[in-house]
C-alpha positions, 0 to 999 in steps of 0.5 A: 229705746235708743236712750235705754240701750245707750245707743246712737240713732241713725236714720238713712234715707231710702234711695230715690226718696227725698234728696236721695234720687240719682235722677232729676227726671223720674222716668220709668227707665230711670226708676229701674234701680228702685227696689227693696234689694237695692235699698238693702244693699245701700243699707249694708254699704252705709252700715260699713261706711258709718262703722269705719267713720266711727273707728277713724273718729275715735282712732280705733282699728277693726272695732265693730259696734253692736248694730240693731235695725228697726222700722215700721210698715214697708220699712219694717219689712226692710228691717226683717229682710236686712237681718235675713240677707245680712245677718252678720251686720246686725244683732237683730231687727224689729219689724213693726207691722212689717209687710213681708208678704207680697200680695197680688190680690190683697182681699184680706185688707178690705175684709179686715176693714169690715171686721174692725168697723163692726156691724153698724159701721160696716153696714153704713160704709157699704151703703155709702159705697152703693150710693156713690157707685149708683151716682157715678153709674148714672153719670152724676159726677157732682158727687166728686165735687162733694169730696173736693175731688173734681179733678179725678176724672177716672172713677176708679181713682175717685173710688180708691180715694174713698176706700183709702179714706175709710181704711185710714181710720182703722189703720191708724187707730182712730175708728170713732172719728169715722164710725160715730158720725156715719152710724149716727147719720144712718140712725137719724136718716140723714144723708150718709154720703154727705156725712162721709164727705165731711169725714174725708174733707175734715179728717182724711184731707184736713187732719191727715193731710192726704193729697187728693191730687195724688190719686190722679193717674195723670199726676202719677205720670208726671216724671218731675213732680214737686212731691215724688213719693207717690209716683215712687211708691206706686212704682214699687207696688207695680214692679215688686210687691203689689199689695193690690187692695182689691174688693172681695167678691162678697161683702166688700166695703170698697167698691167692686170697681177697685179690682185687679184690672184697675190696678194693672191698668194703673200700672200700665198707664203710669209706667208703660208696658213691662212693669208688672209685680212678680210677687211670686219671685219677691216671695221666693227671694225673701220667703214671705211669711215663711221667712227663714231668718232669726232674731227678728221680732214682729209686732202688729195691731189687731185692727190693722188691715196690713197685718195680713201681709205680716208674719203673725205666726210666732216661733222662738227665733222669730217671735211675733206679737199681736196687740189686741185692742179696739184702736190698735192699728199700724205700728202701735208698738212704736207709735201708740194710739191714735197716730198718723205718719206725720204725728208719731207720739208713741203714747199708749195711754189712749189705746183702749188697752194700754196694758196690752201695748205696754206688755208687747213693748216690754217683750220686744225690749227683752228680745233686743236686750238678749240679742244685743248681749249675745252680740257682746258674747261674740265680741261686738261692742255692746257699750256703743250700740247703733240703732238704724231707723229705716224710713218709708212709712205708709 
């Protein structure tokens, strides 16, 4: 996209993550400056600083390039919120799978997993959940060893690992890698739990590189971890946006033990008293799915459980597109199918409907083209566009 518009691509790092932490020790007290509001202010200051640097480099005075912001997932929400709060600093934004709605009890997440799985796979996943719940209830913790998760002493942490592992296949457009072996095992009468454990160990931990240790609340309590992003993201979850992926009361795929109390206890255990996600204030500040901005384009994949926290109703000022195909997941418009955060290729040829992906991509480009040209009409320099790519992707 940057090449198409002759743009420079700039990707600032979110405060606290990576090398951008103001503190070496990530105590709860030291995390008080970690929020989306602070991140947006950082971006505004960075945008101004970078513009002034360009002007000084090219001996220009008061010039203003055309800026456009895009991001995916949480950074997709940041992209939308930046346009909302600083409309004078960007010509528009792309919010790919932008999760702009803070949700306390996010039951729609699990419901979408069941819908995306289809009847046979959903039934197999539910049976796995019942079997694992039963083994844990009977005190048979050996099931954790089967998943390479012996260190997860808290049963809720272990069950959350299993729920995430199942969700990721649909979230990132690779349902067959999970469903094919499970459905086959159920038909053949072989051990379903062992079949699911092979998927978790080989794909979720092996290929996807998920960290089992990151599900351990004792690990999350570490204020000087080698990999800090897990603690940091949970702090944002516990203090601002929630996205609590709880089991629905009926017909859930994940264990019923993953409920609101589990999440609240985790927040209290990891960060102490007083850290609580006031989602009503977050949605009041940004508008949730009723965001009152303009020139923000939203895109979601039909199988992505996160789309239920995004804006799906389209309007002239806030166009929203749903890419419909059997493996169209998180940020498909940017990443293609299948994909993972560590391997973003953008290839649409492996999507079950490449035409659907490419159609939405063209519509997105058309919006960006129009909004950049309108910036030019207002006196900004279209010939030197700068695209800000935001990080933080889950």
